[in-house]
C-alpha positions as CSV (number, residue, x, y, z in Angstrom):
1,M,-42.9,103.4,17.6
2,T,-45.3,101.7,19.7
3,A,-48.9,102.7,18.5
4,L,-50.8,104.8,21.3
5,P,-54.7,104.4,21.9
6,P,-56.9,106.9,20.1
7,P,-57.7,109.8,22.3
8,I,-60.8,109.6,24.3
9,P,-63.4,112.6,23.4
10,A,-63.2,115.7,25.6
11,H,-66.7,116.5,24.9
12,D,-70.0,115.6,26.3
13,T,-69.9,111.5,27.1
14,A,-72.7,108.8,25.8
15,D,-74.2,109.0,29.1
16,G,-75.0,112.6,29.2
17,R,-72.3,114.0,31.7
18,T,-70.2,117.0,31.2
19,A,-66.1,116.3,30.5
20,P,-64.7,117.3,33.3
21,H,-63.1,120.8,33.5
22,A,-60.1,122.0,36.4
23,D,-59.0,125.4,36.5
24,T,-55.1,125.7,36.3
25,V,-53.3,129.0,37.3
26,H,-52.6,129.1,33.4
27,G,-56.1,128.3,32.4
28,T,-58.8,125.9,32.1
29,V,-58.4,122.4,31.0
30,R,-61.0,120.0,29.8
31,G,-60.3,116.1,30.4
32,A,-62.7,113.2,29.8
33,Y,-64.3,110.6,32.1
34,E,-62.9,107.0,32.1
35,P,-64.7,104.0,34.1
36,G,-64.8,105.6,37.6
37,V,-62.4,108.4,37.3
38,A,-61.9,111.5,35.5
39,V,-58.5,111.9,33.7
40,F,-56.6,115.1,31.8
41,R,-53.5,114.1,29.8
42,G,-50.8,116.6,28.2
43,I,-51.2,119.2,30.5
44,P,-48.1,122.0,30.2
45,Y,-46.2,122.6,33.3
46,A,-43.6,124.5,31.6
47,A,-42.8,126.0,28.1
48,A,-41.5,123.8,25.5
49,P,-37.6,123.4,25.7
50,V,-36.7,124.9,22.1
51,G,-35.6,127.6,20.7
52,A,-34.3,130.3,23.9
53,H,-35.4,127.6,26.1
54,R,-33.5,125.1,24.8
55,F,-30.8,123.8,27.2
56,R,-32.0,126.1,29.9
57,A,-33.8,125.8,33.2
58,P,-37.7,125.5,32.8
59,A,-39.8,128.4,32.4
60,P,-43.7,128.7,32.9
61,P,-45.8,128.1,30.4
62,Q,-47.7,130.6,28.4
63,P,-51.3,130.9,29.7
64,W,-54.4,130.5,27.6
65,E,-57.8,131.9,26.9
66,G,-60.8,129.8,27.1
67,V,-60.8,125.5,27.5
68,R,-58.0,123.4,26.4
69,D,-58.5,120.1,25.6
70,A,-56.6,117.7,27.9
71,V,-57.6,113.9,26.5
72,A,-54.4,112.8,24.7
73,F,-51.1,112.4,25.9
74,G,-48.7,115.2,25.3
75,P,-45.3,115.2,23.3
76,T,-42.7,113.0,24.9
77,A,-39.2,114.0,25.2
78,P,-36.9,113.4,22.2
79,K,-35.4,109.8,22.6
80,R,-34.8,106.8,20.8
81,P,-36.5,103.2,21.6
82,Y,-34.5,100.9,23.8
83,A,-31.7,98.9,21.7
84,S,-32.8,94.8,20.7
85,P,-33.7,93.0,22.7
86,L,-35.0,95.4,25.3
87,D,-37.2,96.9,22.9
88,R,-39.4,94.0,23.0
89,L,-40.1,93.8,26.6
90,L,-40.0,97.7,27.2
91,P,-42.6,99.7,24.6
92,D,-41.5,103.1,24.9
93,P,-44.4,105.5,22.9
94,E,-43.4,108.5,21.3
95,V,-45.7,111.3,20.7
96,P,-44.1,114.2,18.5
97,G,-43.7,117.8,19.3
98,D,-42.1,120.5,21.0
99,G,-44.0,120.9,24.2
100,C,-42.8,117.4,26.4
101,L,-42.6,119.4,29.5
102,N,-46.3,118.0,30.3
103,L,-48.1,115.8,32.5
104,N,-51.2,113.7,33.4
105,V,-54.0,113.6,36.0
106,W,-56.1,110.7,36.8
107,T,-58.8,111.9,39.8
108,P,-61.6,110.3,41.5
109,S,-63.3,113.5,40.9
110,P,-62.1,117.2,40.1
111,A,-65.1,118.1,42.9
112,R,-63.3,116.1,45.4
113,T,-61.3,117.7,48.0
114,G,-58.1,116.6,50.2
115,L,-57.0,113.6,48.3
116,P,-53.6,112.2,49.0
117,V,-51.5,112.6,45.5
118,L,-49.1,110.4,44.1
119,V,-46.4,112.1,41.5
120,W,-44.6,109.2,39.4
121,I,-41.3,109.9,37.7
122,H,-40.6,107.2,35.3
123,G,-37.3,105.2,34.8
124,G,-35.3,104.3,31.8
125,S,-31.5,105.2,32.5
126,L,-32.3,109.0,31.9
127,L,-32.6,108.1,28.4
128,H,-35.9,106.5,27.5
129,G,-39.5,106.4,28.9
130,S,-42.1,108.9,29.2
131,S,-45.6,109.4,30.9
132,A,-47.6,108.0,28.2
133,V,-46.1,104.6,28.6
134,P,-49.4,102.6,29.1
135,L,-48.2,100.6,31.9
136,Y,-48.3,104.0,33.8
137,D,-52.1,104.6,33.9
138,G,-53.2,105.6,37.2
139,A,-56.8,104.7,37.1
140,A,-56.5,102.2,39.9
141,F,-54.8,104.8,42.1
142,A,-58.0,107.0,41.2
143,R,-60.3,104.3,42.0
144,D,-58.6,103.8,45.6
145,G,-59.0,107.4,46.2
146,V,-55.3,108.6,45.1
147,V,-54.8,111.1,42.6
148,L,-52.2,110.2,40.4
149,V,-49.7,112.3,38.5
150,S,-47.6,111.4,36.1
151,V,-44.6,113.5,34.5
152,N,-42.6,114.0,31.7
153,Y,-39.0,115.7,32.0
154,R,-35.9,115.9,29.4
155,L,-34.2,113.0,28.6
156,G,-30.3,112.3,27.5
157,I,-28.1,115.4,26.7
158,E,-31.2,117.4,26.3
159,G,-32.0,117.0,30.0
160,F,-28.4,115.8,31.5
161,G,-25.6,116.8,29.1
162,V,-23.1,118.8,31.1
163,F,-21.7,122.2,29.5
164,P,-20.0,125.1,30.4
165,D,-22.8,127.4,29.2
166,A,-25.9,125.7,30.5
167,P,-27.2,124.8,34.0
168,A,-26.5,121.2,35.0
169,N,-29.5,118.6,36.1
170,R,-32.2,120.1,33.7
171,G,-34.0,117.0,33.9
172,L,-34.2,117.1,37.6
173,L,-35.2,121.2,37.3
174,D,-38.2,120.1,35.1
175,Q,-39.2,117.7,37.7
176,L,-39.2,120.3,40.4
177,A,-41.1,122.5,38.0
178,A,-43.6,119.9,37.6
179,L,-43.9,119.5,41.6
180,G,-44.1,123.1,41.7
181,W,-47.3,122.7,39.3
182,V,-48.7,120.2,41.7
183,R,-48.4,122.6,44.8
184,D,-50.0,125.3,42.7
185,N,-52.8,123.5,41.1
186,I,-53.6,119.9,42.5
187,A,-56.7,121.1,44.5
188,A,-58.3,121.7,41.4
189,F,-58.4,118.4,40.7
190,G,-59.2,117.1,44.3
191,G,-55.7,116.6,45.6
192,D,-54.1,118.2,48.9
193,P,-50.9,120.1,48.0
194,D,-49.9,119.1,51.7
195,L,-49.9,115.4,51.1
196,V,-47.8,114.8,48.3
197,T,-45.8,111.6,47.6
198,V,-43.3,111.3,45.0
199,C,-42.4,108.0,43.6
200,G,-40.1,106.5,40.7
201,E,-38.2,103.6,39.6
202,S,-35.0,103.1,38.3
203,A,-33.7,106.4,37.1
204,G,-37.1,107.8,38.2
205,A,-36.0,106.6,41.9
206,I,-32.7,108.1,41.8
207,S,-33.9,111.3,40.3
208,I,-36.0,111.4,43.7
209,A,-32.8,110.4,45.8
210,A,-31.5,113.5,44.5
211,L,-34.8,115.6,45.0
212,L,-34.4,114.5,48.6
213,A,-31.2,115.8,48.8
214,A,-31.8,119.1,47.2
215,P,-32.7,122.1,49.2
216,R,-34.9,123.6,46.7
217,S,-37.2,120.5,47.3
218,R,-38.4,121.3,50.7
219,G,-41.9,121.5,51.2
220,L,-42.9,120.2,47.6
221,F,-43.9,116.7,49.0
222,R,-44.0,114.5,52.4
223,R,-43.2,111.3,51.4
224,A,-41.0,109.7,48.6
225,V,-41.0,106.0,47.3
226,L,-37.7,104.8,45.7
227,Q,-38.1,101.7,43.5
228,S,-35.1,99.8,42.4
229,G,-33.1,103.2,42.3
230,A,-30.2,104.1,45.0
231,P,-28.8,108.0,45.5
232,S,-26.4,108.3,42.9
233,A,-24.5,111.5,41.6
234,L,-21.3,112.1,40.2
235,P,-18.8,115.1,40.1
236,V,-19.3,117.5,37.1
237,D,-15.5,116.3,36.0
238,K,-16.7,113.0,35.6
239,A,-20.3,113.5,34.0
240,R,-19.0,115.8,31.5
241,R,-17.5,112.8,29.4
242,T,-20.7,111.2,27.7
243,T,-21.3,114.9,26.8
244,E,-17.9,115.5,25.2
245,L,-17.5,112.0,23.5
246,I,-20.9,113.1,21.8
247,A,-19.6,116.4,20.5
248,K,-16.5,114.8,19.3
249,R,-18.4,112.8,17.2
250,L,-20.6,115.3,15.8
251,G,-17.5,117.4,15.3
252,V,-18.5,120.5,17.3
253,A,-17.6,121.9,20.8
254,P,-19.1,120.1,23.6
255,T,-21.1,123.5,24.7
256,A,-24.8,124.1,24.6
257,R,-24.4,126.7,22.0
258,A,-22.5,124.5,19.4
259,L,-25.1,121.4,20.1
260,A,-27.8,123.5,19.8
261,A,-27.3,124.2,16.3
262,V,-27.1,120.5,15.4
263,D,-29.8,119.0,13.5
264,P,-31.9,117.1,16.6
265,A,-31.8,113.8,14.6
266,A,-28.4,113.6,14.4
267,L,-27.9,114.8,17.8
268,L,-30.1,111.7,18.8
269,A,-28.1,109.6,16.7
270,A,-24.6,110.3,18.2
271,Q,-25.9,110.0,21.6
272,T,-27.3,106.6,20.7
273,S,-23.8,105.6,19.3
274,V,-21.9,106.9,22.4
275,T,-24.4,105.5,24.8
276,S,-25.1,101.8,23.5
277,G,-23.5,98.6,24.3
278,G,-23.6,98.9,28.5
279,S,-26.1,98.9,30.8
280,P,-26.8,100.1,34.6
281,L,-25.2,97.1,36.0
282,T,-21.8,96.5,33.4
283,G,-21.6,100.1,33.0
284,G,-20.5,102.3,29.9
285,N,-20.8,105.6,28.6
286,S,-24.1,107.2,30.2
287,F,-26.0,110.4,31.5
288,Q,-25.8,110.8,35.5
289,I,-27.0,113.2,37.7
290,V,-24.5,115.7,38.9
291,V,-23.2,117.4,41.7
292,D,-23.5,121.0,40.5
293,G,-22.9,123.0,43.9
294,E,-26.0,125.0,43.1
295,L,-29.6,122.0,43.2
296,L,-27.1,119.6,44.4
297,P,-24.6,121.0,47.0
298,R,-23.4,117.5,48.0
299,E,-23.6,113.9,47.0
300,P,-26.7,112.9,47.8
301,A,-26.1,109.7,49.3
302,E,-23.9,111.5,51.8
303,A,-26.5,114.3,52.3
304,L,-29.4,112.0,53.1
305,R,-27.2,109.8,55.4
306,D,-26.7,113.2,57.1
307,G,-30.3,113.7,57.7
308,A,-31.5,115.8,54.3
309,A,-34.4,114.4,54.4
310,S,-35.5,114.5,57.6
311,G,-38.9,114.1,58.4
312,I,-39.8,112.7,54.9
313,D,-41.5,109.4,55.1
314,L,-39.4,107.0,52.9
315,L,-40.5,103.5,51.1
316,M,-37.7,102.1,49.3
317,G,-36.7,98.9,47.9
318,S,-35.6,96.7,45.0
319,N,-36.3,93.5,43.2
320,T,-34.8,89.7,44.2
321,E,-33.1,89.2,40.5
322,E,-33.0,92.8,39.2
323,Y,-29.8,92.1,36.9
324,R,-32.3,89.3,34.8
325,L,-33.6,92.1,32.5
326,W,-30.0,93.1,31.3
327,F,-28.2,89.5,31.7
328,V,-30.9,87.2,30.7
329,P,-32.4,88.6,26.8
330,S,-29.0,89.3,26.3
331,G,-27.3,85.7,27.2
332,L,-25.0,87.1,29.5
333,T,-26.2,84.7,32.4
334,E,-25.1,81.9,30.3
335,R,-21.9,83.4,28.2
336,L,-19.9,84.5,31.3
337,T,-17.1,82.2,32.1
338,R,-15.4,81.7,35.5
339,T,-12.5,83.4,34.3
340,K,-14.4,86.6,33.1
341,L,-16.2,86.0,36.6
342,R,-12.7,86.4,38.4
343,L,-11.4,89.4,36.5
344,A,-15.1,91.2,36.9
345,L,-14.3,90.8,40.7
346,M,-10.9,91.8,40.7
347,K,-11.6,94.9,38.5
348,F,-14.6,95.9,41.2
349,R,-12.4,94.5,44.4
350,V,-14.9,92.5,45.4
351,P,-14.1,91.0,48.7
352,G,-12.8,87.2,48.5
353,A,-15.0,86.4,51.6
354,T,-18.1,88.3,49.8
355,A,-17.7,86.3,46.9
356,R,-17.5,83.3,48.5
357,T,-20.7,83.8,50.6
358,Y,-22.9,84.5,47.6
359,R,-21.4,81.4,46.1
360,A,-22.3,78.9,49.1
361,N,-25.9,80.8,49.1
362,R,-26.3,80.1,45.3
363,P,-24.4,76.4,44.7
364,D,-26.1,76.1,41.2
365,A,-25.7,79.9,39.6
366,T,-24.1,80.3,36.7
367,P,-20.9,82.7,36.7
368,G,-23.2,85.1,35.2
369,E,-25.9,84.6,38.0
370,L,-23.4,84.7,40.5
371,L,-21.8,88.3,39.0
372,G,-25.7,89.5,39.0
373,A,-26.7,89.1,42.0
374,L,-23.6,90.8,43.7
375,A,-24.2,93.6,41.3
376,T,-27.8,93.7,41.9
377,D,-27.0,94.2,45.9
378,L,-24.2,96.4,45.5
379,L,-25.5,98.9,43.5
380,L,-29.2,98.9,45.2
381,R,-29.5,96.7,48.0
382,V,-26.4,97.6,49.8
383,P,-27.1,101.5,49.4
384,L,-30.8,101.1,50.4
385,N,-29.9,99.2,53.9
386,R,-27.1,101.9,54.6
387,L,-29.7,104.9,54.0
388,A,-32.2,102.9,56.3
389,D,-29.5,102.3,58.9
390,A,-28.9,105.9,58.8
391,R,-32.4,107.4,59.2
392,A,-33.3,104.6,62.2
393,G,-34.7,106.7,65.2
394,A,-35.0,110.2,63.2
395,A,-38.2,111.9,62.1
396,G,-39.8,110.6,59.2
397,S,-40.9,106.8,58.8
398,T,-38.4,104.1,56.8
399,H,-40.1,101.0,55.2
400,L,-38.1,98.5,53.1
401,Y,-39.5,96.1,50.7
402,E,-38.2,93.1,48.0
403,F,-40.0,92.0,45.2
404,G,-39.2,88.5,44.9
405,W,-42.1,87.1,42.4
406,P,-40.3,85.3,39.8
407,S,-41.8,85.9,36.0
408,P,-42.1,82.9,33.9
409,V,-41.2,84.8,30.7
410,Q,-37.8,84.0,29.2
411,G,-36.5,83.0,32.8
412,L,-36.4,86.7,33.6
413,G,-37.4,86.1,37.4
414,A,-38.0,88.9,39.8
415,C,-36.1,91.4,37.2
416,H,-35.8,95.0,36.9
417,G,-39.0,96.9,36.0
418,L,-41.4,93.7,36.8
419,E,-43.2,95.3,40.0
420,I,-44.5,98.4,38.0
421,G,-47.6,96.7,37.0
422,F,-48.3,95.1,40.3
423,V,-47.7,98.6,41.8
424,F,-50.0,100.3,39.4
425,D,-52.4,97.2,39.6
426,N,-52.4,97.0,35.8
427,L,-51.7,93.4,35.1
428,D,-54.0,93.2,32.3
429,R,-52.1,96.0,30.1
430,P,-50.0,94.4,27.4
431,D,-47.0,95.8,28.4
432,A,-47.4,94.3,31.5
433,V,-48.0,91.1,30.1
434,L,-44.6,91.2,28.0
435,L,-42.6,91.2,31.4
436,T,-45.2,88.8,33.9
437,G,-46.6,86.5,31.2
438,P,-50.9,86.4,31.0
439,D,-51.3,84.6,34.4
440,A,-49.3,86.6,36.9
441,P,-50.9,86.7,40.4
442,R,-53.8,89.4,40.7
443,E,-54.1,89.1,44.5
444,L,-50.4,89.7,44.8
445,A,-51.0,93.0,42.6
446,R,-53.9,93.9,44.6
447,A,-51.5,93.6,47.9
448,T,-48.7,95.6,46.6
449,H,-50.8,98.2,45.1
450,A,-52.7,98.4,48.6
451,A,-49.5,99.0,50.3
452,W,-48.4,102.1,48.0
453,V,-52.1,103.7,48.5
454,R,-51.6,103.2,52.1
455,F,-48.1,104.4,52.4
456,A,-49.4,107.7,50.1
457,V,-52.4,108.1,52.5
458,S,-50.7,107.7,56.0
459,G,-46.9,106.9,55.5
460,D,-47.5,103.2,56.7
461,P,-47.6,100.8,54.0
462,G,-48.5,98.1,56.5
463,W,-45.3,96.5,57.9
464,P,-43.2,97.6,60.7
465,G,-40.8,100.7,60.5
466,W,-37.2,99.9,59.8
467,D,-35.2,99.4,63.4
468,A,-32.5,96.9,64.5
469,S,-34.4,93.7,63.7
470,R,-34.3,95.1,60.0
471,P,-37.9,94.2,59.0
472,V,-38.4,94.0,54.9
473,M,-42.0,93.2,53.3
474,R,-41.2,90.5,50.7
475,F,-43.5,90.6,48.0
476,G,-43.3,87.1,46.3
477,P,-44.7,83.5,45.6
478,G,-47.9,83.2,48.1
479,A,-48.6,86.1,50.3
480,P,-46.9,89.1,51.0
481,A,-44.8,88.5,54.5
482,T,-42.3,90.6,56.7
483,V,-39.2,89.0,57.0
484,R,-36.4,90.2,59.6
485,A,-33.1,90.6,58.4
486,P,-33.0,88.9,55.0
487,R,-29.6,87.5,53.8
488,D,-27.8,89.5,56.3
489,D,-24.6,87.6,55.9
490,E,-24.3,89.1,52.4
491,L,-24.8,92.6,53.4
492,R,-22.3,92.1,56.2
493,G,-19.9,91.0,53.4
494,W,-20.1,94.7,51.8
495,A,-19.3,96.6,55.3
496,A,-16.0,97.5,54.4
497,Y,-16.3,98.0,50.5
498,R,-15.6,101.3,49.0
499,G,-15.3,100.4,45.4
500,G,-12.7,100.5,42.6
501,R,-11.9,99.9,39.3
């Protein structure tokens, strides 16, 4: 477990200023002043998902009388740390307690009005992560005039298990409840409820893509940012397999009622056992968003290509070497042989011409690096480009980026998650240094962060919107620069690809 910083006192500060207060629809909260900003942590946006609320849609929190201290991060959702060796690169704090449906607010001042709002939804394969990760500190956004809200939601089987006797996509329903809280309360913290941008990375971005496709989300946000996550969801019948395997391991029926009676520690242990050994790129048992016919009537990619998010400004992109977060620490980049590469290409029916193009563009790549590049583009870059193409000329702006600065740490390169410290302008945070090393370029962080601020303010991050020339802002070594149709020869190789196993 990663130690959290000590709580900041909620009462009067050393310089005599009174701690900041805000009146929410459920009661008054008291936060703390930190350099240049006011911070409120651990505010409940829904009832604790235990007892009668477990495996159910989120319910409103119980109102309180008086003033509630909001100075420490609230409880995190039940989870286990990342498996080795990722646990040494991705700290994942744990805060005990039942009330995990809580959020945090960083604001220039609760006395301000009409400020843009950025709501952060964390990643972690729907199994890990929380708003308490130090890297997600929102002070730099508040410093620059944006109210930053970070959200916890239910994970794993609690949030995304598929049962015949419980609603699906409970973690997504949590996120919707948090956005509803923002709509109803953010003005008390200086924010404009009509100027909300929802932003997430990895599983957080996949969640946002689903929210964009969900009719119930309409009116809750004006803009969205997808960092290293593309629209994706499974049919209910396929998604329920992980739940069934966990229930089988525990010797109970795969129902919410049966699993609610299992000791929580035993349930987490079974979940970890069933979902271990894979990755977002290599596959394995996992939890996924599902097309449930209610919250999500259609597969998100199809709905978005057909205009489900028309009128929403969209910023999206990926990192050049996403795969290296999973392939390098595990040794897969060096361990994968040419024979295993050929078998993988056959298994997924990768066109031979496509593989040859990637190989020609990377003559010195190992088989593992070649497979990683193909997988990165297949799972992220290709679907994001297709979505951008479908939105060309439609209402709502569309901007694409690529983050390409290579980390020197363990040869991670421009790997998955590397851009977060730059987006939050938090390169000095210890968990940022774990991925970037101590000498990451501060000027690149300032430029990246400024683009996200501009997008939250106006919908224009500072480079041309998507059109036939396919402009992409590349945040890499040296100054950020717009490139046109980058590596289009590789993208064309996937034009007719329909997948396979």
